[in-house]
C-alpha positions, -999 to +999 in steps of 0.1 A: -773-456+405-753-469+375-750-448+344-735-450+310-721-425+285-742-416+255-729-397+225-752-389+195-735-375+164-744-366+128-716-364+103-693-337+119-719-324+144-723-335+180-760-336+188-761-348+224-737-362+249-740-371+286-746-397+312-778-417+310-798-444+329-811-460+297-816-457+259-847-471+243-857-476+207-869-501+182-852-521+154-865-547+130-867-573+158-888-550+180-884-526+210-853-528+231-836-511+261-799-505+266-790-503+303-757-496+321-731-524+316-751-538+286-734-564+264-718-553+232-745-545+207-748-530+172-781-522+155-797-502+127-826-480+137-849-468+108-873-439+115-879-449+151-875-425+180-845-430+203-853-421+239-825-413+264-834-414+301-812-388+317-797-391+352-823-366+365-850-391+351-861-367+324-862-380+289-846-367+257-861-379+224-843-380+191-857-390+157-836-397+126-843-413+092-814-438+099-792-443+129-766-469+139-763-476+176-731-491+189-727-502+225-693-512+240-676-508+274-706-489+289-706-463+261-735-459+236-725-443+204-753-433+180-744-422+144-774-405+128-785-396+093-755-411+077-773-416+043 
């Protein structure tokens, strides 16, 4: 089972970090999923939940007014509430 690293931060605070099977949310173009080995990707998420599917198949949901998601080299970095 392939996984990817996910790190969610707000300013100087680490909110969540761990291995995941997928990350799901919605941007202006619609819903999307990020899976392990996803192509490089950057998007702005406005007021939509971000769902992380954990390795044990449970889900962790996060909601922010604004977030930027950056995917590179099998790592998903989410920068939340930056405004």
